C-alpha positions in Angstrom: 200.6 187.2 142.5 198.5 188.0 139.6 200.6 185.9 137.3 200.1 182.8 139.6 196.4 183.5 139.7 196.2 183.6 135.8 198.3 180.4 135.5 196.2 178.6 138.1 193.0 179.7 136.4 194.3 178.5 133.0 195.3 175.1 134.4 191.9 174.6 136.1 190.1 175.5 132.9 192.2 173.3 130.7 191.7 170.3 133.1 187.9 170.9 133.1 187.4 171.2 129.4 190.0 168.6 128.3 188.7 165.8 130.5 187.6 162.9 128.4 184.0 161.7 128.9 183.9 158.2 130.2 181.1 156.4 128.4 179.7 153.1 129.4 180.4 150.2 127.0 177.3 148.1 126.8 178.7 145.5 124.4 181.1 143.6 126.8 180.0 140.2 127.7 177.9 137.3 126.4 174.6 137.7 124.6 171.9 135.2 123.6 169.2 135.4 121.0 165.8 136.5 122.2 163.5 134.5 120.0 160.3 136.0 121.2 161.3 139.6 120.5 162.9 138.8 117.2 159.8 137.0 115.9 157.5 139.8 117.1 159.7 142.5 115.5 159.9 140.6 112.2 156.1 140.0 112.1 156.6 136.2 111.7 153.6 134.0 111.1 152.0 132.0 113.9 153.0 128.7 112.4 156.6 129.8 112.2 156.5 131.0 115.8 155.2 127.6 117.1 157.8 125.7 115.0 160.7 127.8 116.3 159.5 127.5 119.9 159.7 123.7 119.6 163.2 123.7 118.3 166.1 124.7 120.5 167.9 127.6 118.8 171.3 128.2 120.3 172.6 131.5 118.9 175.0 133.3 121.2 177.6 136.0 120.7 180.3 137.4 123.0 182.3 140.6 122.9 185.5 140.6 124.9 187.4 143.6 126.2 190.4 142.8 124.1 188.4 143.3 120.9 187.7 139.7 120.1 184.3 138.6 118.9 182.8 135.1 118.9 179.5 133.9 117.5 178.0 130.5 118.1 175.1 129.3 116.1 174.5 125.7 117.0 177.8 123.9 116.4 179.2 126.6 114.0 181.6 129.0 115.7 182.7 132.2 113.9 185.5 134.4 115.3 186.5 137.9 114.5 187.2 141.4 115.9 184.9 144.2 116.9 185.2 147.9 117.6 182.8 150.5 119.0 182.1 153.5 116.8 179.5 155.2 118.9 178.2 154.6 122.4 175.5 152.4 120.9 177.1 151.0 117.7 179.6 148.3 117.3 181.0 146.9 114.0 182.2 143.3 113.8 184.6 142.0 111.2 184.7 138.3 110.6 186.7 138.2 107.4 189.7 136.8 109.3 187.8 133.7 110.3 189.3 130.5 108.7 186.1 129.4 107.1 185.4 132.8 105.6 188.9 133.2 104.2 188.9 129.6 102.8 185.6 130.2 101.1 186.9 133.5 99.6 190.0 131.8 98.3 188.0 129.0 96.7 185.7 131.4 95.0 188.6 133.5 93.6 190.3 130.3 92.4 187.1 129.3 90.6 186.9 132.7 89.0 190.3 132.1 87.3 188.9 129.2 85.3 188.9 130.4 81.6 186.2 127.9 80.6 183.5 129.6 82.7 180.6 131.0 80.8 179.6 134.6 81.3 176.6 133.5 83.5 178.7 131.2 85.7 181.3 133.9 86.2 178.6 136.4 87.2 177.1 134.0 89.7 180.5 133.4 91.3 181.1 137.1 91.5 177.7 137.5 93.2 178.6 134.8 95.7 181.9 136.6 96.5 180.1 139.9 96.9 177.6 138.5 99.3 180.4 136.8 101.3 182.2 140.1 101.6 179.0 141.8 102.7 178.3 139.1 105.3 181.8 139.5 106.7 180.9 142.8 108.3 178.1 143.1 110.8 176.8 146.1 112.8 175.2 145.8 116.2 173.1 148.6 117.7 172.4 148.8 121.4 168.9 149.9 122.3 166.8 149.4 125.5 169.0 146.6 126.9 169.1 144.7 123.6 171.7 144.3 120.9 170.1 144.5 117.5 171.6 142.8 114.4 170.0 144.1 111.2 170.3 141.6 108.4 169.5 143.0 104.9 168.3 140.3 102.6 167.2 140.7 99.0 163.6 140.9 99.8 163.4 142.2 103.3 165.2 143.4 106.4 165.4 141.0 109.4 166.2 142.2 113.0 167.6 139.8 115.5 167.5 140.8 119.2 170.1 139.6 121.7 169.7 140.0 125.4 172.5 139.8 128.0 173.2 136.3 129.2 172.6 135.8 132.9 
């Protein structure tokens, strides 16, 4: 009887402590750029705010359950894959996109040219480096928004995306 009680206690404890936490995935679905919040966050000038409000900026992203990522900025569509690393962090890889891989192949082909000067070669290597850095994006989830932080040479830009209705 004592043996069964010990085995039962052990089984109950192992089930309780080994149960996986089910965490909510905020990233699934379609998201659209929130221009107002992005402009306020980046401290944009008033003239830029009025210019952008007049133009229709169509920037949408979608995260599917199968791990596919799609970004549409106007008529340009970029595809890739995504994975969640924390409850509020997702990493997107778009290096498999056709346009990105073609651009990388063209740059590498140009680098093989022996007639390039040192400065031309350095410039092409910089372009390849920036292309590789742009091929990986990280999205943070905070307060109902997905935040894409873009690091440019002179400043950091944050784009805020809200869930599409």
